[in-house]
N, CA and C of each residue as an Amber inpcrd file, in Angstrom:
protein
   459
  -0.4240000  75.4740000  33.2020000   0.6710000  74.6390000  33.0130000
   1.0030000  74.0490000  34.3720000   1.3380000  72.7530000  34.4260000
   1.7070000  72.1130000  35.5010000   3.2710000  72.1870000  35.7080000
   3.7380000  72.0000000  36.8510000   5.1780000  71.9130000  37.0950000
   5.8090000  71.0140000  36.2040000   6.8350000  71.3880000  35.4920000
   7.6740000  70.5810000  34.5270000   6.8710000  70.1430000  33.3270000
   5.8800000  70.8590000  32.9100000   5.2050000  70.7090000  31.5800000
   6.2910000  70.9240000  30.6000000   6.0800000  70.2770000  29.4030000
   7.0960000  70.5530000  28.3550000   6.5180000  71.7210000  27.4540000
   7.3920000  72.7100000  27.3020000   6.9670000  73.8520000  26.5150000
   7.8990000  73.9320000  25.2280000   7.2960000  74.0130000  24.1260000
   7.9790000  74.3240000  22.8740000   8.0640000  75.7340000  22.5600000
   9.2770000  76.2810000  22.3750000   9.3490000  77.8350000  22.1730000
  10.1370000  77.9870000  20.7760000   9.6670000  78.8340000  20.0620000
  10.4030000  79.3070000  18.8870000  10.6790000  80.7880000  19.0630000
  11.9050000  81.2140000  18.8290000  12.3070000  82.6660000  19.0210000
  12.9030000  83.1210000  17.7990000  12.7260000  84.5160000  17.5660000
  13.6850000  85.0460000  16.4600000  13.6570000  86.6280000  16.6490000
  14.7640000  87.1050000  16.2110000  15.0460000  88.5030000  16.2340000
  15.1570000  89.0620000  14.8110000  14.9170000  90.3680000  14.5640000
  15.0540000  90.9360000  13.2430000  15.5270000  92.2920000  13.3800000
  16.3360000  92.7780000  12.4360000  16.8720000  94.0960000  12.4680000
  17.0140000  94.6950000  11.0050000  16.5180000  95.9990000  10.9040000
  16.6810000  96.6700000   9.6220000  17.8720000  97.7190000   9.6940000
  19.0470000  97.1340000   9.0810000  20.1950000  97.8740000   9.4140000
  20.7850000  97.0880000  10.6690000  21.9720000  97.2040000  10.9310000
  22.6010000  96.5210000  12.0120000  23.7920000  97.3640000  12.5790000
  23.4770000  98.4780000  13.5020000  22.2740000  98.5510000  14.1040000
  21.1640000  99.2880000  13.2510000  20.0060000  99.2410000  13.8760000
  18.7750000  99.8830000  13.3970000  17.5300000  99.4290000  13.9740000
  16.3090000  99.8800000  13.5410000  15.1180000  99.3370000  14.1900000
  15.1290000  97.8660000  14.1630000  14.7360000  97.2460000  15.3500000
  14.6210000  95.9160000  15.4520000  13.4300000  95.3590000  16.0610000
  13.1130000  94.0740000  15.9040000  12.0400000  93.4090000  16.5510000
  12.3290000  92.0160000  16.9440000  11.5440000  91.5210000  17.8430000
  11.7620000  90.1980000  18.3260000  10.3580000  89.5210000  18.4230000
  10.4030000  88.1690000  18.4960000   9.2650000  87.4720000  18.7700000
   9.4010000  86.1010000  19.3710000   8.4290000  85.5100000  20.0480000
   8.5070000  84.1730000  20.4940000   7.0940000  83.6080000  20.4110000
   6.9820000  82.3380000  20.2150000   5.7680000  81.5710000  20.3250000
   6.0880000  80.3900000  21.1630000   5.2010000  80.4140000  22.2910000
   5.3540000  79.4290000  23.3250000   4.0460000  78.4940000  23.1220000
   4.4310000  77.1510000  23.0630000   3.3760000  76.1310000  22.9500000
   3.3480000  75.2460000  24.0700000   2.2310000  74.8820000  24.6400000
   2.1930000  73.9240000  25.7360000   0.7200000  73.4100000  25.8960000
   0.5920000  72.0770000  25.9480000  -0.7520000  71.5040000  26.1450000
  -1.7880000  71.9920000  25.1690000  -1.4440000  72.1960000  23.9190000
  -2.4600000  72.5340000  22.9830000  -2.7280000  74.0990000  22.9020000
  -2.0360000  74.8250000  23.7990000  -2.2690000  76.3540000  23.8160000
  -1.0330000  77.0310000  23.2170000  -1.1910000  78.1930000  22.6320000
  -0.0430000  78.8640000  22.1220000  -0.0720000  80.2930000  22.6420000
   0.9630000  80.9170000  22.8900000   1.0230000  82.3560000  23.3390000
   2.0850000  82.9150000  22.5550000   1.6680000  84.1940000  21.9360000
   2.6960000  85.0430000  21.1320000   3.1420000  86.1820000  21.9900000
   4.4890000  86.4150000  21.8530000   5.1220000  87.5430000  22.5510000
   5.9400000  88.2250000  21.3730000   5.8700000  89.5030000  21.3710000
   6.6990000  90.2620000  20.4730000   6.9260000  91.7280000  20.9290000
   7.9460000  92.3160000  20.3950000   8.2990000  93.7180000  20.7450000
   9.2890000  94.2890000  19.8040000   9.5460000  95.4360000  19.9510000
  10.4860000  96.2130000  18.9740000  11.3460000  97.3260000  19.7970000
  12.4820000  97.7000000  19.2420000  13.2310000  98.7250000  19.7340000
  13.6840000  99.6340000  18.5600000  13.7800000 100.9810000  18.8010000
  14.2010000 101.8430000  17.7560000  15.5580000 101.6630000  17.2610000
  16.5590000 101.4460000  18.1690000  17.9290000 101.3250000  17.7030000
  18.5340000 100.1240000  18.4150000  18.8510000  99.1510000  17.7430000
  19.3190000  97.9030000  18.2990000  20.2230000  97.1200000  17.3600000
  20.6420000  95.8860000  17.6460000  21.2970000  95.0320000  16.7300000
  20.4350000  93.7560000  16.6120000  20.7640000  92.9850000  15.4820000
  20.0180000  91.6150000  15.4130000  20.3640000  90.7170000  16.5570000
  21.5560000  90.5620000  17.0590000  21.9910000  89.7420000  18.1180000
  21.1520000  90.2090000  19.3780000  21.0230000  91.4100000  19.6810000
  20.2300000  91.9250000  20.9140000  18.7240000  91.3960000  20.7790000
  18.2180000  91.4900000  19.5860000  16.8130000  91.0990000  19.3890000
  16.7030000  89.5570000  19.5160000  17.7050000  88.8110000  19.0490000
  17.7330000  87.3960000  19.1930000  17.8550000  86.9370000  20.6710000
  18.4920000  87.6970000  21.4890000  18.6790000  87.4410000  22.8550000
  17.4140000  87.8840000  23.6070000  16.9780000  88.9860000  23.1480000
  15.7300000  89.5030000  23.9560000  14.5750000  88.6040000  23.7840000
  14.4480000  87.9100000  22.5620000  13.2560000  87.0140000  22.3340000
  13.4370000  85.8130000  23.2210000  14.6680000  85.3520000  23.3820000
  14.8910000  84.1890000  24.3190000  14.5610000  84.5550000  25.7890000
  15.0320000  85.6640000  26.1280000  14.8500000  86.1620000  27.5340000
  13.3970000  86.2810000  27.7660000  12.6610000  87.0340000  26.9760000
  11.3180000  87.3880000  27.2010000  10.4900000  86.0520000  27.1570000
  10.7940000  85.1500000  26.4100000   9.9880000  83.9170000  26.3050000
  10.1300000  83.0510000  27.5830000  11.3980000  82.9510000  28.1020000
  11.6640000  82.1780000  29.3080000  11.0530000  82.9840000  30.5830000
  11.0800000  84.1970000  30.4620000  10.6230000  85.1400000  31.6830000
   9.0280000  84.8840000  31.6550000   8.3820000  84.4990000  30.4670000
   6.9210000  84.4720000  30.5870000   6.4230000  83.0730000  31.2430000
   7.4540000  82.1750000  31.4120000   7.0090000  80.9280000  32.1160000
   6.9970000  81.1810000  33.5800000   5.7430000  80.9270000  34.0730000
   5.6010000  81.2830000  35.6080000   6.1050000  80.2360000  36.5830000
   6.4330000  79.0210000  36.1140000   6.8180000  77.9810000  36.8780000
   7.8700000  77.1980000  36.2290000   8.6990000  76.3640000  36.8060000
   9.7900000  75.6020000  36.2610000   9.1300000  74.6340000  35.1140000
   9.7570000  74.5840000  33.9810000   9.2710000  73.7090000  32.8510000
  10.3660000  73.0800000  32.2030000  10.0990000  71.9670000  31.3750000
  11.1300000  71.4860000  30.5190000  10.7300000  72.1990000  29.3380000
  11.8260000  72.7600000  28.6620000  11.7720000  73.6100000  27.4600000
  12.5520000  73.1570000  26.3510000  11.9970000  73.0720000  25.1010000
  12.6810000  72.8440000  23.9510000  12.5210000  74.2700000  23.1840000
  13.6900000  74.9510000  23.1390000  13.7810000  76.3010000  22.5510000
  14.5360000  76.2720000  21.2130000  13.8110000  76.6670000  20.1810000
  14.3490000  76.7150000  18.8100000  14.6270000  78.1100000  18.4320000
  15.9120000  78.2860000  17.9570000  16.4170000  79.5820000  17.4160000
  17.2960000  79.3770000  16.1680000  17.0890000  80.3780000  15.2720000
  18.0170000  80.3430000  14.1950000  19.2200000  81.0360000  14.3690000
  19.5610000  81.4900000  15.6280000  20.8440000  82.2710000  15.9080000
  21.7730000  81.3200000  16.5510000  22.8330000  80.9810000  15.7070000
  24.0240000  80.3480000  16.3400000  24.5920000  81.0740000  17.4410000
  24.5280000  82.2940000  17.3810000  25.0680000  83.3050000  18.4730000
  24.2870000  82.8540000  19.7100000  23.0780000  82.7380000  19.7670000
  22.3420000  82.5240000  21.0530000  22.5480000  81.0080000  21.4190000
  22.3460000  80.1630000  20.5830000  22.4910000  78.6610000  20.8080000
  23.9230000  78.2940000  21.2920000  24.9260000  78.8710000  20.5890000
  26.2600000  78.4950000  20.9460000  26.6580000  79.2510000  22.2720000
  26.1950000  80.5780000  22.2870000  26.5200000  81.2610000  23.4390000
  26.0150000  80.7220000  24.7390000  24.7380000  80.3160000  24.8270000
  24.2390000  79.7530000  26.0730000  24.7390000  78.3620000  26.2670000
  25.0020000  77.6120000  25.2520000  25.5200000  76.1760000  25.4240000
  26.9240000  75.9430000  25.6250000  27.7490000  76.8760000  24.9250000
  29.1920000  76.5830000  24.8120000  30.0060000  77.8060000  25.4920000
  29.6890000  79.0100000  25.3220000  30.5060000  80.0310000  25.8550000
  30.1520000  80.6200000  27.1300000  29.0130000  80.6010000  27.5500000
  28.4930000  81.3750000  28.8120000  29.3030000  80.9390000  29.9340000
  29.4960000  79.7430000  30.3070000  30.2070000  79.3240000  31.5600000
  31.6620000  79.8710000  31.5680000  32.2970000  79.8850000  30.4050000
  33.6140000  80.4250000  30.3930000  33.6450000  81.8450000  30.4460000
  32.6790000  82.5950000  29.8450000  32.5850000  84.1130000  30.0670000
  32.4070000  84.3680000  31.5230000  31.6460000  83.6380000  32.2530000
  31.4130000  83.9230000  33.6930000  32.6650000  83.6910000  34.5260000
  33.3420000  82.5900000  34.1960000  34.6000000  82.3470000  34.8480000
  35.6220000  83.3890000  34.6100000  35.5890000  83.9540000  33.4780000
  36.5970000  85.0860000  33.0570000  36.0750000  86.4730000  33.4940000
  35.0230000  86.5560000  34.2870000  34.4840000  87.8480000  34.5820000
  33.8960000  88.6020000  33.4460000  33.2230000  87.9680000  32.4980000
  32.5560000  88.4320000  31.4150000  33.5810000  89.0150000  30.3840000
  34.6190000  88.2680000  30.3160000  35.5460000  88.6810000  29.2190000
  35.7020000  87.4800000  28.1430000  35.9540000  87.7500000  26.9940000
  36.1430000  86.8750000  25.9450000  37.5760000  86.2780000  26.0660000
  37.8890000  85.3340000  25.2270000  39.2310000  84.6980000  25.2200000
  40.3360000  85.8690000  24.8910000  39.9110000  86.8900000  24.2150000
  40.8310000  88.0110000  23.8880000  40.8190000  89.1340000  24.8580000
  40.1840000  88.8510000  26.0970000  40.1350000  89.7670000  27.1760000
  39.3690000  90.9530000  26.8400000  38.4670000  90.8540000  25.9970000
  37.5690000  92.0280000  25.7000000  36.2180000  91.6790000  26.4210000
  35.4550000  92.7870000  26.7210000  34.1300000  92.5880000  27.3250000
  33.2840000  91.9030000  26.4330000  32.4520000  91.0260000  27.0040000
  31.5350000  90.3390000  26.2160000  30.3950000  91.1270000  25.7570000
  30.2200000  91.0950000  24.4390000  29.1010000  92.0930000  23.9200000
  27.7570000  91.4250000  24.3910000  26.8610000  92.4530000  24.6250000
  25.4960000  92.1810000  25.1870000  25.4720000  91.5180000  26.4330000
  26.3670000  91.8700000  27.3050000  26.3750000  91.1880000  28.7030000
  25.1500000  91.3670000  29.3870000  24.6250000  92.4500000  29.4010000
  23.3300000  92.6580000  30.1800000  22.3140000  91.5550000  29.7410000
  22.2090000  91.2200000  28.4700000  21.1470000  90.2640000  28.0300000
  21.6220000  88.9240000  28.3090000  22.8960000  88.5990000  28.1190000
  23.4510000  87.2560000  28.5000000  23.2160000  87.0630000  30.0280000
  23.4090000  87.9670000  30.9020000  23.1780000  87.8570000  32.2960000
  21.6910000  87.5720000  32.5870000  20.9190000  88.2590000  31.9010000
  19.3660000  88.0270000  32.0580000  18.9900000  86.6730000  31.5950000
  19.5920000  86.2680000  30.4330000  19.2430000  84.7970000  29.9690000
  19.7280000  83.8510000  30.9890000  20.9430000  84.1380000  31.4300000
  21.4610000  83.0910000  32.4040000  20.5320000  83.0300000  33.6900000
  20.0830000  84.0950000  34.0870000  19.1760000  84.1340000  35.2240000
  17.8550000  83.3960000  34.9320000  17.2110000  83.7120000  33.9380000
  15.8670000  83.1950000  33.6480000  16.0180000  81.5820000  33.2370000
  17.1750000  81.2380000  32.8140000  17.4110000  79.8330000  32.2710000
  17.4470000  78.8100000  33.4930000  17.9160000  79.2720000  34.6220000
  18.3160000  78.4870000  35.6820000  17.0790000  77.6980000  36.3090000
  15.8470000  78.3370000  36.1490000  14.6520000  77.6920000  36.7470000
  14.1410000  76.4290000  35.8370000  14.5890000  76.4160000  34.6760000
  14.0900000  75.4860000  33.6620000  15.1140000  74.4830000  33.1830000
  14.6340000  73.4250000  32.5400000  15.5200000  72.5220000  31.8950000
  15.3310000  72.8490000  30.3380000  16.3460000  73.5670000  29.9410000
  16.1070000  73.9780000  28.4200000  17.0980000  73.2000000  27.5130000
  16.4080000  72.7130000  26.4120000  17.2050000  72.1180000  25.3590000
  17.2050000  73.0800000  24.3060000  18.4850000  73.6170000  23.9550000
  18.5500000  74.7660000  23.1130000  18.8330000  74.0220000  21.6720000
  17.9770000  74.3830000  20.7330000  18.1400000  73.6480000  19.3420000
  18.1730000  74.8940000  18.3560000  19.2680000  74.6670000  17.5660000
  19.3800000  75.6810000  16.3540000  18.6650000  75.0550000  15.2380000
  18.0080000  75.8890000  14.4950000  17.2480000  75.5280000  13.1990000
  17.7980000  76.6030000  12.1500000  17.9160000  76.0350000  10.9460000
  18.2970000  76.9180000   9.8030000  17.2100000  77.9960000   9.5710000
  17.4600000  79.2570000   9.5750000  16.5070000  80.3300000   9.2870000
  16.0580000  80.2540000   7.7770000  15.0060000  80.7240000   7.5780000
  14.3220000  80.8820000   6.1770000  14.4850000  79.5860000   5.3880000
  14.2930000  78.3970000   6.0780000  14.4580000  77.1360000   5.3660000
  13.1330000  76.3230000   5.4220000  12.0690000  76.9580000   5.7100000
  10.7220000  76.2510000   5.6880000  10.2280000  75.6970000   6.9200000
  10.9430000  75.9070000   8.0300000  10.5570000  75.4000000   9.3230000
   9.3290000  76.2180000   9.7090000   8.0950000  75.7100000   9.9510000
   6.9540000  76.6280000  10.1180000   7.0030000  77.3930000  11.3980000
   7.5220000  76.9090000  12.4720000   7.6620000  77.7080000  13.7310000
   8.6450000  78.7610000  13.5460000   9.8490000  78.5800000  12.9220000
  10.8130000  79.6190000  12.5990000  10.2510000  80.7240000  11.6720000
   9.5310000  80.2580000  10.6400000   8.9630000  81.2620000   9.8650000
   7.9140000  82.1170000  10.4130000   7.1370000  81.6160000  11.3010000
   6.0720000  82.3170000  12.0150000   6.8220000  83.3980000  12.8820000
   7.7650000  82.9720000  13.6710000   8.5290000  84.0230000  14.5300000
   9.1600000  85.0790000  13.7410000   9.7020000  84.7000000  12.6660000
  10.3770000  85.6670000  11.6940000   9.4090000  86.7080000  11.2680000
   8.1560000  86.2570000  10.7690000   7.0860000  87.1720000  10.4530000
   6.6940000  88.0820000  11.5900000   6.5530000  87.5640000  12.6700000
   6.2130000  88.3100000  13.8890000   7.1780000  89.3870000  14.2510000
   8.3950000  88.9280000  14.2790000   9.5210000  89.9730000  14.5410000
   9.4470000  91.1040000  13.6360000   9.2910000  90.8360000  12.3570000
   9.1820000  91.8400000  11.3770000   8.0030000  92.6720000  11.5170000
   6.9110000  92.0570000  11.7810000   5.6560000  92.8530000  12.0480000
   5.7450000  93.8350000  13.2300000   6.4330000  93.4650000  14.2320000
   6.7830000  94.2910000  15.4330000   7.4580000  95.5000000  14.9620000
   8.4480000  95.3510000  14.0980000   9.2760000  96.4540000  13.5550000
   8.2360000  97.4190000  12.8640000   7.4610000  96.8060000  11.9150000
   6.5530000  97.6340000  11.0710000   5.6410000  98.3860000  11.9480000
   5.0480000  97.6980000  13.0390000   4.0810000  98.4030000  13.9420000
   4.6190000  99.5430000  14.6560000   5.8840000  99.3910000  15.0970000
   6.7360000 100.3770000  15.7410000   6.9120000 101.6490000  14.8390000
   7.4130000 101.2540000  13.5760000   7.7450000 102.3730000  12.6460000
   6.4790000 103.1130000  12.1640000   5.3600000 102.3680000  11.9650000
   4.1300000 102.9500000  11.6950000   3.6830000 103.8970000  12.8060000
   3.7620000 103.4640000  13.9410000   3.3500000 104.2920000  15.1780000
   4.2490000 105.5030000  15.3150000   5.4290000 105.4050000  14.9930000
   6.3070000 106.5640000  15.0940000   6.0820000 107.4990000  13.9930000
   5.5620000 107.1160000  12.8820000   5.3260000 108.1740000  11.7450000
   3.9220000 108.8130000  12.0620000   3.1730000 108.2490000  12.8230000
   1.8510000 108.8210000  13.0710000   1.7770000 109.7660000  14.2990000
   2.8650000 110.0280000  14.9670000   2.8630000 110.7390000  16.1090000
   2.9550000 112.2320000  15.7100000
C-alpha cells in the first residue's frame, strides 16, 4: 500500500449470550487485495467484539490511509463520530457522570484512528450487504473455532 491509499474495511462482532463467547472479524480491501482478520474471546460482550474488530482492522494498517470503514454497530459508528470527543472532555464519563463502558477499547480506537482519515459508515446488519454478511460469517466462525478447540483439550 502506498501512503494515503484508500482502504475499504468491513467489521463485525458477534456474541453468543451477552456476555458470552464472542468473535470479531474484519475484511480489509485495497488495490485489488483483501486481508481477513478474526479472533474470539471466551467471555465478552457484543459491543466489545464490535469495537475490537475496528481496533484490530485499523491497527493492521502499517501506514496512514484513507479508510472507509463499514460497521453494522450504531454503538461504534455513533461512539466514534458523536460521543468520543465529549467523553474525553468529561474525563471518560457519560452525561450521567458514569464511567464510559469499554473505555479501554474506546481509547485504543481513538489512538489507532488518529493516523488515518476514516469515514465511518453504518450499514444495516443482516440486510444483504455482501461485505457485512461476510464479516458476520467470519466472526461467528471465529467463535465456532474457539469453542471447538476448547472442547478438544
